[in-house]
All heavy atoms as TSV, in Angstrom:
chain	resi	resn	atom	element	x	y	z
A	1	MET	N	N	77.600	283.634	35.456
A	1	MET	CA	C	77.778	282.602	36.467
A	1	MET	C	C	76.771	281.481	36.181
A	1	MET	O	O	75.590	281.731	36.003
A	1	MET	CB	C	77.562	283.210	37.855
A	1	MET	CG	C	77.763	282.216	38.976
A	1	MET	SD	S	77.460	282.882	40.628
A	1	MET	CE	C	78.862	283.943	40.834
A	2	ASN	N	N	77.253	280.246	36.149
A	2	ASN	CA	C	76.357	279.124	35.864
A	2	ASN	C	C	75.681	278.624	37.146
A	2	ASN	O	O	75.998	279.062	38.248
A	2	ASN	CB	C	77.116	278.003	35.151
A	2	ASN	CG	C	78.245	277.433	35.985
A	2	ASN	OD1	O	78.186	277.427	37.204
A	2	ASN	ND2	N	79.279	276.944	35.331
A	3	ASP	N	N	74.728	277.723	36.973
A	3	ASP	CA	C	73.980	277.196	38.118
A	3	ASP	C	C	74.884	276.502	39.118
A	3	ASP	O	O	74.660	276.578	40.324
A	3	ASP	CB	C	72.891	276.236	37.640
A	3	ASP	CG	C	71.749	276.963	36.957
A	3	ASP	OD1	O	71.614	278.177	37.153
A	3	ASP	OD2	O	71.000	276.300	36.220
A	4	TYR	N	N	75.913	275.817	38.630
A	4	TYR	CA	C	76.852	275.129	39.500
A	4	TYR	C	C	77.536	276.136	40.429
A	4	TYR	O	O	77.582	275.947	41.643
A	4	TYR	CB	C	77.873	274.377	38.640
A	4	TYR	CG	C	78.959	273.692	39.423
A	4	TYR	CD1	C	78.727	272.459	40.014
A	4	TYR	CD2	C	80.209	274.267	39.562
A	4	TYR	CE1	C	79.717	271.828	40.737
A	4	TYR	CE2	C	81.208	273.634	40.279
A	4	TYR	CZ	C	80.954	272.418	40.871
A	4	TYR	OH	O	81.927	271.809	41.587
A	5	SER	N	N	78.039	277.212	39.863
A	5	SER	CA	C	78.724	278.242	40.659
A	5	SER	C	C	77.769	278.914	41.632
A	5	SER	O	O	78.123	279.183	42.786
A	5	SER	CB	C	79.342	279.296	39.750
A	5	SER	OG	O	80.342	278.736	38.949
A	6	LYS	N	N	76.558	279.175	41.174
A	6	LYS	CA	C	75.559	279.794	42.048
A	6	LYS	C	C	75.246	278.889	43.233
A	6	LYS	O	O	75.114	279.362	44.361
A	6	LYS	CB	C	74.275	280.075	41.278
A	6	LYS	CG	C	74.382	281.213	40.303
A	6	LYS	CD	C	73.063	281.375	39.564
A	6	LYS	CE	C	73.191	282.364	38.433
A	6	LYS	NZ	N	71.966	282.456	37.635
A	7	SER	N	N	75.144	277.593	42.972
A	7	SER	CA	C	74.838	276.646	44.040
A	7	SER	C	C	75.946	276.605	45.078
A	7	SER	O	O	75.684	276.593	46.284
A	7	SER	CB	C	74.607	275.251	43.469
A	7	SER	OG	O	73.508	275.253	42.608
A	8	TRP	N	N	77.197	276.592	44.617
A	8	TRP	CA	C	78.328	276.615	45.557
A	8	TRP	C	C	78.323	277.900	46.363
A	8	TRP	O	O	78.576	277.896	47.571
A	8	TRP	CB	C	79.656	276.461	44.820
A	8	TRP	CG	C	80.064	275.035	44.640
A	8	TRP	CD1	C	80.097	274.342	43.466
A	8	TRP	CD2	C	80.482	274.109	45.643
A	8	TRP	NE1	N	80.502	273.056	43.686
A	8	TRP	CE2	C	80.750	272.883	45.016
A	8	TRP	CE3	C	80.637	274.203	47.017
A	8	TRP	CZ2	C	81.187	271.761	45.716
A	8	TRP	CZ3	C	81.067	273.073	47.710
A	8	TRP	CH2	C	81.331	271.869	47.054
A	9	ASP	N	N	78.042	279.020	45.720
A	9	ASP	CA	C	77.984	280.306	46.424
A	9	ASP	C	C	76.903	280.291	47.497
A	9	ASP	O	O	77.115	280.771	48.615
A	9	ASP	CB	C	77.735	281.452	45.451
A	9	ASP	CG	C	78.978	281.892	44.709
A	9	ASP	OD1	O	80.091	281.449	45.073
A	9	ASP	OD2	O	78.834	282.682	43.763
A	10	LEU	N	N	75.733	279.763	47.158
A	10	LEU	CA	C	74.644	279.696	48.127
A	10	LEU	C	C	74.998	278.788	49.307
A	10	LEU	O	O	74.691	279.107	50.459
A	10	LEU	CB	C	73.363	279.205	47.454
A	10	LEU	CG	C	72.703	280.190	46.503
A	10	LEU	CD1	C	71.573	279.507	45.738
A	10	LEU	CD2	C	72.195	281.403	47.248
A	11	LEU	N	N	75.644	277.674	49.016
A	11	LEU	CA	C	76.053	276.757	50.088
A	11	LEU	C	C	77.057	277.441	51.006
A	11	LEU	O	O	76.928	277.387	52.235
A	11	LEU	CB	C	76.648	275.479	49.488
A	11	LEU	CG	C	77.145	274.427	50.472
A	11	LEU	CD1	C	76.008	273.950	51.381
A	11	LEU	CD2	C	77.746	273.254	49.718
A	12	LEU	N	N	78.049	278.098	50.433
A	12	LEU	CA	C	79.054	278.782	51.239
A	12	LEU	C	C	78.431	279.925	52.036
A	12	LEU	O	O	78.780	280.144	53.200
A	12	LEU	CB	C	80.179	279.299	50.349
A	12	LEU	CG	C	81.382	279.897	51.061
A	12	LEU	CD1	C	81.959	278.930	52.094
A	12	LEU	CD2	C	82.453	280.270	50.059
A	13	ARG	N	N	77.492	280.641	51.440
A	13	ARG	CA	C	76.818	281.723	52.152
A	13	ARG	C	C	76.073	281.187	53.371
A	13	ARG	O	O	76.101	281.797	54.443
A	13	ARG	CB	C	75.858	282.443	51.219
A	13	ARG	CG	C	75.271	283.696	51.831
A	13	ARG	CD	C	74.346	284.430	50.896
A	13	ARG	NE	N	74.991	284.677	49.620
A	13	ARG	CZ	C	74.330	284.872	48.488
A	13	ARG	NH1	N	73.016	284.827	48.469
A	13	ARG	NH2	N	74.970	285.104	47.365
A	14	ALA	N	N	75.421	280.039	53.223
A	14	ALA	CA	C	74.692	279.443	54.348
A	14	ALA	C	C	75.653	279.024	55.451
A	14	ALA	O	O	75.370	279.220	56.637
A	14	ALA	CB	C	73.876	278.249	53.865
A	15	ILE	N	N	76.796	278.462	55.080
A	15	ILE	CA	C	77.790	278.062	56.073
A	15	ILE	C	C	78.323	279.284	56.803
A	15	ILE	O	O	78.457	279.280	58.034
A	15	ILE	CB	C	78.934	277.272	55.400
A	15	ILE	CG1	C	78.422	275.927	54.899
A	15	ILE	CG2	C	80.106	277.065	56.370
A	15	ILE	CD1	C	79.395	275.192	54.004
A	16	ARG	N	N	78.617	280.341	56.072
A	16	ARG	CA	C	79.124	281.574	56.695
A	16	ARG	C	C	78.085	282.197	57.617
A	16	ARG	O	O	78.411	282.698	58.687
A	16	ARG	CB	C	79.531	282.576	55.618
A	16	ARG	CG	C	80.817	282.218	54.951
A	16	ARG	CD	C	81.169	283.232	53.898
A	16	ARG	NE	N	82.464	282.911	53.306
A	16	ARG	CZ	C	82.862	283.361	52.142
A	16	ARG	NH1	N	82.080	284.147	51.430
A	16	ARG	NH2	N	84.050	283.021	51.670
A	17	GLN	N	N	76.839	282.176	57.197
A	17	GLN	CA	C	75.771	282.745	58.010
A	17	GLN	C	C	75.646	281.997	59.333
A	17	GLN	O	O	75.445	282.607	60.379
A	17	GLN	CB	C	74.448	282.675	57.244
A	17	GLN	CG	C	73.598	283.881	57.402
A	17	GLN	CD	C	72.419	283.845	56.455
A	17	GLN	OE1	O	72.036	282.806	55.922
A	17	GLN	NE2	N	71.827	284.982	56.240
A	18	ALA	N	N	75.795	280.694	59.281
A	18	ALA	CA	C	75.728	279.894	60.500
A	18	ALA	C	C	76.909	280.175	61.420
A	18	ALA	O	O	76.841	279.927	62.622
A	18	ALA	CB	C	75.680	278.409	60.153
A	19	ALA	N	N	77.980	280.730	60.863
A	19	ALA	CA	C	79.168	281.056	61.657
A	19	ALA	C	C	79.232	282.560	61.936
A	19	ALA	O	O	80.306	283.128	62.073
A	19	ALA	CB	C	80.420	280.605	60.933
A	20	ASP	N	N	78.103	283.208	61.979
A	20	ASP	CA	C	78.015	284.639	62.262
A	20	ASP	C	C	78.721	285.492	61.221
A	20	ASP	O	O	79.359	286.492	61.538
A	20	ASP	CB	C	78.549	284.957	63.653
A	20	ASP	CG	C	77.731	284.302	64.748
A	20	ASP	OD1	O	76.500	284.186	64.569
A	20	ASP	OD2	O	78.307	283.906	65.768
A	21	GLY	N	N	78.667	285.066	59.947
A	21	GLY	CA	C	79.153	285.892	58.855
A	21	GLY	C	C	80.644	285.919	58.632
A	21	GLY	O	O	81.144	286.782	57.936
A	22	SER	N	N	81.386	285.001	59.188
A	22	SER	CA	C	82.833	284.987	58.996
A	22	SER	C	C	83.174	284.833	57.517
A	22	SER	O	O	82.691	283.939	56.842
A	22	SER	CB	C	83.459	283.838	59.781
A	22	SER	OG	O	84.831	283.730	59.484
A	23	ASP	N	N	84.005	285.732	56.987
A	23	ASP	CA	C	84.387	285.690	55.578
A	23	ASP	C	C	85.508	284.703	55.292
A	23	ASP	O	O	85.773	284.384	54.146
A	23	ASP	CB	C	84.827	287.075	55.093
A	23	ASP	CG	C	83.648	288.004	54.909
A	23	ASP	OD1	O	82.528	287.500	54.740
A	23	ASP	OD2	O	83.862	289.224	54.933
A	24	SER	N	N	86.177	284.218	56.310
A	24	SER	CA	C	87.335	283.358	56.088
A	24	SER	C	C	86.964	281.888	55.916
A	24	SER	O	O	87.825	281.065	55.665
A	24	SER	CB	C	88.321	283.499	57.253
A	24	SER	OG	O	87.713	283.062	58.454
A	25	LEU	N	N	85.690	281.565	56.049
A	25	LEU	CA	C	85.267	280.164	55.971
A	25	LEU	C	C	85.231	279.651	54.543
A	25	LEU	O	O	84.943	280.383	53.606
A	25	LEU	CB	C	83.883	279.994	56.585
A	25	LEU	CG	C	83.784	280.201	58.086
A	25	LEU	CD1	C	82.337	280.127	58.513
A	25	LEU	CD2	C	84.606	279.194	58.844
A	26	THR	N	N	85.512	278.374	54.388
A	26	THR	CA	C	85.339	277.681	53.127
A	26	THR	C	C	84.265	276.623	53.328
A	26	THR	O	O	83.773	276.426	54.433
A	26	THR	CB	C	86.644	276.995	52.664
A	26	THR	OG1	O	86.917	275.895	53.544
A	26	THR	CG2	C	87.812	277.946	52.666
A	27	VAL	N	N	83.943	275.927	52.272
A	27	VAL	CA	C	82.921	274.881	52.364
A	27	VAL	C	C	83.382	273.729	53.265
A	27	VAL	O	O	82.576	272.937	53.723
A	27	VAL	CB	C	82.515	274.390	50.957
A	27	VAL	CG1	C	83.588	273.525	50.349
A	27	VAL	CG2	C	81.182	273.679	50.988
A	28	TYR	N	N	84.669	273.672	53.559
A	28	TYR	CA	C	85.198	272.611	54.415
A	28	TYR	C	C	85.230	272.995	55.886
A	28	TYR	O	O	85.500	272.165	56.741
A	28	TYR	CB	C	86.596	272.211	53.947
A	28	TYR	CG	C	86.598	271.764	52.503
A	28	TYR	CD1	C	87.110	272.564	51.507
A	28	TYR	CD2	C	86.036	270.541	52.149
A	28	TYR	CE1	C	87.081	272.165	50.181
A	28	TYR	CE2	C	86.002	270.133	50.836
A	28	TYR	CZ	C	86.529	270.952	49.850
A	28	TYR	OH	O	86.481	270.560	48.549
A	29	ASP	N	N	84.969	274.254	56.201
A	29	ASP	CA	C	84.963	274.729	57.580
A	29	ASP	C	C	83.571	274.587	58.170
A	29	ASP	O	O	82.810	275.548	58.246
A	29	ASP	CB	C	85.427	276.193	57.643
A	29	ASP	CG	C	86.852	276.371	57.188
A	29	ASP	OD1	O	87.677	275.492	57.472
A	29	ASP	OD2	O	87.124	277.399	56.547
A	30	THR	N	N	83.242	273.389	58.601
A	30	THR	CA	C	81.882	273.119	59.074
A	30	THR	C	C	81.841	272.690	60.541
A	30	THR	O	O	80.808	272.222	61.006
A	30	THR	CB	C	81.228	272.021	58.213
A	30	THR	OG1	O	82.017	270.837	58.300
A	30	THR	CG2	C	81.091	272.449	56.771
A	31	GLU	N	N	82.942	272.894	61.266
A	31	GLU	CA	C	82.993	272.448	62.660
A	31	GLU	C	C	81.935	273.121	63.531
A	31	GLU	O	O	81.499	272.555	64.527
A	31	GLU	CB	C	84.379	272.698	63.264
A	31	GLU	CG	C	85.504	271.932	62.620
A	31	GLU	CD	C	86.019	272.604	61.346
A	31	GLU	OE1	O	85.817	273.828	61.181
A	31	GLU	OE2	O	86.591	271.897	60.516
A	32	HIS	N	N	81.533	274.329	63.164
A	32	HIS	CA	C	80.549	275.067	63.942
A	32	HIS	C	C	79.119	274.582	63.686
A	32	HIS	O	O	78.206	274.970	64.394
A	32	HIS	CB	C	80.644	276.565	63.624
A	32	HIS	CG	C	80.352	276.878	62.199
A	32	HIS	ND1	N	81.250	276.632	61.185
A	32	HIS	CD2	C	79.239	277.389	61.605
A	32	HIS	CE1	C	80.706	276.990	60.047
A	32	HIS	NE2	N	79.495	277.447	60.260
A	33	LEU	N	N	78.931	273.725	62.698
A	33	LEU	CA	C	77.612	273.205	62.373
A	33	LEU	C	C	77.328	271.939	63.176
A	33	LEU	O	O	78.242	271.251	63.622
A	33	LEU	CB	C	77.529	272.878	60.879
A	33	LEU	CG	C	77.758	274.032	59.909
A	33	LEU	CD1	C	77.752	273.515	58.484
A	33	LEU	CD2	C	76.733	275.125	60.098
A	34	THR	N	N	76.045	271.624	63.314
A	34	THR	CA	C	75.685	270.359	63.961
A	34	THR	C	C	76.082	269.198	63.043
A	34	THR	O	O	76.344	269.400	61.850
A	34	THR	CB	C	74.165	270.288	64.223
A	34	THR	OG1	O	73.487	270.234	62.968
A	34	THR	CG2	C	73.678	271.467	65.045
A	35	ILE	N	N	76.096	268.003	63.581
A	35	ILE	CA	C	76.434	266.824	62.782
A	35	ILE	C	C	75.466	266.687	61.610
A	35	ILE	O	O	75.884	266.421	60.482
A	35	ILE	CB	C	76.419	265.540	63.652
A	35	ILE	CG1	C	77.517	265.603	64.715
A	35	ILE	CG2	C	76.553	264.287	62.793
A	35	ILE	CD1	C	78.931	265.642	64.155
A	36	ASP	N	N	74.188	266.885	61.849
A	36	ASP	CA	C	73.197	266.800	60.769
A	36	ASP	C	C	73.474	267.828	59.684
A	36	ASP	O	O	73.370	267.532	58.484
A	36	ASP	CB	C	71.777	266.983	61.306
A	36	ASP	CG	C	71.286	265.783	62.096
A	36	ASP	OD1	O	71.850	264.680	61.923
A	36	ASP	OD2	O	70.329	265.949	62.873
A	37	GLN	N	N	73.828	269.048	60.079
A	37	GLN	CA	C	74.144	270.085	59.106
A	37	GLN	C	C	75.410	269.752	58.325
A	37	GLN	O	O	75.486	269.991	57.115
A	37	GLN	CB	C	74.284	271.439	59.799
A	37	GLN	CG	C	72.981	271.984	60.323
A	37	GLN	CD	C	73.165	273.201	61.202
A	37	GLN	OE1	O	74.147	273.314	61.934
A	37	GLN	NE2	N	72.215	274.126	61.129
A	38	GLN	N	N	76.413	269.193	59.012
A	38	GLN	CA	C	77.642	268.792	58.339
A	38	GLN	C	C	77.374	267.709	57.306
A	38	GLN	O	O	77.918	267.739	56.197
A	38	GLN	CB	C	78.673	268.292	59.354
A	38	GLN	CG	C	79.243	269.388	60.234
A	38	GLN	CD	C	80.216	268.857	61.248
A	38	GLN	OE1	O	80.902	267.864	61.023
A	38	GLN	NE2	N	80.291	269.512	62.396
A	39	LEU	N	N	76.515	266.762	57.653
A	39	LEU	CA	C	76.149	265.711	56.703
A	39	LEU	C	C	75.402	266.284	55.508
A	39	LEU	O	O	75.625	265.871	54.367
A	39	LEU	CB	C	75.296	264.642	57.394
A	39	LEU	CG	C	76.037	263.756	58.396
A	39	LEU	CD1	C	75.048	262.891	59.169
A	39	LEU	CD2	C	77.068	262.898	57.683
A	40	GLN	N	N	74.542	267.262	55.747
A	40	GLN	CA	C	73.805	267.897	54.649
A	40	GLN	C	C	74.761	268.635	53.718
A	40	GLN	O	O	74.619	268.568	52.500
A	40	GLN	CB	C	72.750	268.857	55.209
A	40	GLN	CG	C	71.764	269.316	54.179
A	40	GLN	CD	C	70.858	268.202	53.701
A	40	GLN	OE1	O	70.428	267.371	54.479
A	40	GLN	NE2	N	70.584	268.175	52.425
A	41	VAL	N	N	75.754	269.330	54.277
A	41	VAL	CA	C	76.756	270.017	53.457
A	41	VAL	C	C	77.505	268.993	52.598
A	41	VAL	O	O	77.726	269.212	51.411
A	41	VAL	CB	C	77.741	270.821	54.336
A	41	VAL	CG1	C	78.960	271.271	53.540
A	41	VAL	CG2	C	77.033	272.024	54.951
A	42	ALA	N	N	77.875	267.866	53.204
A	42	ALA	CA	C	78.586	266.823	52.460
A	42	ALA	C	C	77.719	266.278	51.324
A	42	ALA	O	O	78.207	266.060	50.213
A	42	ALA	CB	C	79.007	265.697	53.401
A	43	GLN	N	N	76.436	266.069	51.588
A	43	GLN	CA	C	75.531	265.572	50.556
A	43	GLN	C	C	75.389	266.569	49.411
A	43	GLN	O	O	75.436	266.188	48.234
A	43	GLN	CB	C	74.153	265.276	51.156
A	43	GLN	CG	C	74.132	264.084	52.068
A	43	GLN	CD	C	72.805	263.933	52.793
A	43	GLN	OE1	O	71.990	264.854	52.840
A	43	GLN	NE2	N	72.585	262.760	53.372
A	44	ILE	N	N	75.216	267.826	49.736
A	44	ILE	CA	C	75.065	268.848	48.701
A	44	ILE	C	C	76.344	268.965	47.883
A	44	ILE	O	O	76.305	269.051	46.654
A	44	ILE	CB	C	74.672	270.199	49.327
A	44	ILE	CG1	C	73.268	270.099	49.927
A	44	ILE	CG2	C	74.762	271.323	48.309
A	44	ILE	CD1	C	72.888	271.258	50.822
A	45	ALA	N	N	77.496	268.964	48.558
A	45	ALA	CA	C	78.773	269.048	47.847
A	45	ALA	C	C	78.954	267.852	46.914
A	45	ALA	O	O	79.426	268.004	45.782
A	45	ALA	CB	C	79.929	269.134	48.846
A	46	ALA	N	N	78.552	266.666	47.363
A	46	ALA	CA	C	78.658	265.477	46.521
A	46	ALA	C	C	77.751	265.597	45.297
A	46	ALA	O	O	78.169	265.279	44.171
A	46	ALA	CB	C	78.304	264.225	47.326
A	47	LEU	N	N	76.536	266.062	45.491
A	47	LEU	CA	C	75.621	266.236	44.362
A	47	LEU	C	C	76.138	267.273	43.369
A	47	LEU	O	O	76.035	267.088	42.152
A	47	LEU	CB	C	74.230	266.640	44.863
A	47	LEU	CG	C	73.438	265.536	45.559
A	47	LEU	CD1	C	72.182	266.119	46.189
A	47	LEU	CD2	C	73.088	264.425	44.581
A	48	LEU	N	N	76.723	268.339	43.871
A	48	LEU	CA	C	77.295	269.344	42.979
A	48	LEU	C	C	78.466	268.782	42.187
A	48	LEU	O	O	78.620	269.055	40.994
A	48	LEU	CB	C	77.725	270.580	43.775
A	48	LEU	CG	C	76.581	271.459	44.286
A	48	LEU	CD1	C	77.102	272.483	45.287
A	48	LEU	CD2	C	75.879	272.146	43.129
A	49	SER	N	N	79.291	267.978	42.836
A	49	SER	CA	C	80.419	267.351	42.144
A	49	SER	C	C	79.939	266.380	41.076
A	49	SER	O	O	80.478	266.343	39.965
A	49	SER	CB	C	81.325	266.627	43.142
A	49	SER	OG	O	81.919	267.552	44.007
A	50	ILE	N	N	78.924	265.599	41.401
A	50	ILE	CA	C	78.356	264.660	40.433
A	50	ILE	C	C	77.775	265.415	39.242
A	50	ILE	O	O	77.989	265.037	38.082
A	50	ILE	CB	C	77.285	263.767	41.095
A	50	ILE	CG1	C	77.952	262.798	42.072
A	50	ILE	CG2	C	76.469	263.011	40.054
A	50	ILE	CD1	C	76.971	262.090	42.993
A	51	SER	N	N	77.067	266.504	39.509
A	51	SER	CA	C	76.479	267.263	38.403
A	51	SER	C	C	77.556	267.864	37.514
A	51	SER	O	O	77.406	267.904	36.291
A	51	SER	CB	C	75.549	268.355	38.925
A	51	SER	OG	O	76.270	269.386	39.559
A	52	GLN	N	N	78.659	268.285	38.103
A	52	GLN	CA	C	79.763	268.825	37.305
A	52	GLN	C	C	80.369	267.730	36.418
A	52	GLN	O	O	80.654	267.955	35.240
A	52	GLN	CB	C	80.827	269.433	38.205
A	52	GLN	CG	C	81.945	270.104	37.437
A	52	GLN	CD	C	82.996	270.701	38.340
A	52	GLN	OE1	O	83.320	270.143	39.377
A	52	GLN	NE2	N	83.526	271.832	37.949
A	53	GLU	N	N	80.554	266.543	36.965
A	53	GLU	CA	C	81.104	265.431	36.191
A	53	GLU	C	C	80.167	265.031	35.052
A	53	GLU	O	O	80.613	264.786	33.929
A	53	GLU	CB	C	81.377	264.229	37.098
A	53	GLU	CG	C	82.527	264.428	38.060
A	53	GLU	CD	C	83.856	264.600	37.363
A	53	GLU	OE1	O	84.118	263.888	36.369
A	53	GLU	OE2	O	84.636	265.463	37.804
A	54	LEU	N	N	78.876	264.957	35.342
A	54	LEU	CA	C	77.902	264.594	34.303
A	54	LEU	C	C	77.877	265.645	33.199
A	54	LEU	O	O	77.780	265.308	32.022
A	54	LEU	CB	C	76.517	264.424	34.898
A	54	LEU	CG	C	76.314	263.188	35.758
A	54	LEU	CD1	C	74.935	263.220	36.423
A	54	LEU	CD2	C	76.483	261.929	34.939
A	55	SER	N	N	77.987	266.895	33.583
A	55	SER	CA	C	78.019	267.961	32.591
A	55	SER	C	C	79.252	267.836	31.698
A	55	SER	O	O	79.166	268.028	30.491
A	55	SER	CB	C	78.005	269.317	33.299
A	55	SER	OG	O	78.049	270.350	32.357
A	56	ALA	N	N	80.375	267.501	32.290
A	56	ALA	CA	C	81.611	267.335	31.514
A	56	ALA	C	C	81.490	266.152	30.563
A	56	ALA	O	O	81.939	266.223	29.413
A	56	ALA	CB	C	82.791	267.154	32.453
A	57	LEU	N	N	80.875	265.065	31.015
A	57	LEU	CA	C	80.694	263.892	30.166
A	57	LEU	C	C	79.753	264.192	29.004
A	57	LEU	O	O	79.897	263.649	27.912
A	57	LEU	CB	C	80.128	262.724	30.979
A	57	LEU	CG	C	81.072	262.065	31.964
A	57	LEU	CD1	C	80.319	261.025	32.799
A	57	LEU	CD2	C	82.243	261.415	31.248
A	58	ASN	N	N	78.808	265.062	29.248
A	58	ASN	CA	C	77.814	265.425	28.251
A	58	ASN	C	C	78.346	266.484	27.285
A	58	ASN	O	O	77.641	266.922	26.384
A	58	ASN	CB	C	76.542	265.918	28.955
A	58	ASN	CG	C	75.345	265.957	28.057
A	58	ASN	OD1	O	75.271	265.224	27.088
A	58	ASN	ND2	N	74.405	266.823	28.378
A	59	GLY	N	N	79.559	266.921	27.479
A	59	GLY	CA	C	80.148	267.913	26.614
A	59	GLY	C	C	79.524	269.292	26.752
A	59	GLY	O	O	79.597	270.107	25.840
A	60	GLY	N	N	78.903	269.552	27.894
A	60	GLY	CA	C	78.290	270.855	28.109
A	60	GLY	C	C	76.958	271.029	27.408
A	60	GLY	O	O	76.334	272.065	27.498
A	61	SER	N	N	76.498	270.011	26.712
A	61	SER	CA	C	75.225	270.089	26.004
A	61	SER	C	C	74.071	270.007	26.997
A	61	SER	O	O	74.142	269.314	27.998
A	61	SER	CB	C	75.113	268.930	25.020
A	61	SER	OG	O	73.830	268.883	24.458
A	62	THR	N	N	72.996	270.710	26.711
A	62	THR	CA	C	71.827	270.651	27.575
A	62	THR	C	C	70.863	269.554	27.131
A	62	THR	O	O	69.912	269.249	27.819
A	62	THR	CB	C	71.080	271.993	27.594
A	62	THR	OG1	O	70.736	272.340	26.262
A	62	THR	CG2	C	71.933	273.069	28.231
A	63	ASN	N	N	71.121	268.939	25.985
A	63	ASN	CA	C	70.273	267.840	25.506
A	63	ASN	C	C	70.862	266.522	25.949
A	63	ASN	O	O	71.919	266.125	25.516
A	63	ASN	CB	C	70.191	267.851	23.965
A	63	ASN	CG	C	69.559	269.111	23.446
A	63	ASN	OD1	O	68.692	269.671	24.108
A	63	ASN	ND2	N	70.003	269.579	22.292
A	64	VAL	N	N	70.150	265.840	26.829
A	64	VAL	CA	C	70.655	264.563	27.363
A	64	VAL	C	C	70.038	263.420	26.625
A	64	VAL	O	O	68.950	263.385	26.233
A	64	VAL	CB	C	70.369	264.458	28.870
A	64	VAL	CG1	C	70.846	263.147	29.426
A	64	VAL	CG2	C	71.008	265.613	29.605
């Protein structure tokens, strides 16, 4: 599992924990979170998406 996948897993785990452990939640099910928490989830998801795009542009190389 790469860092990107681990980060998504950790984000989803935090969202589920805030919803009393519901397994049916996705990263988009944030209605139970406060507005500030929802904004933080959106920011983290955006950063993860950007990192995935940059990695694809870099051809998967670790040398930038």
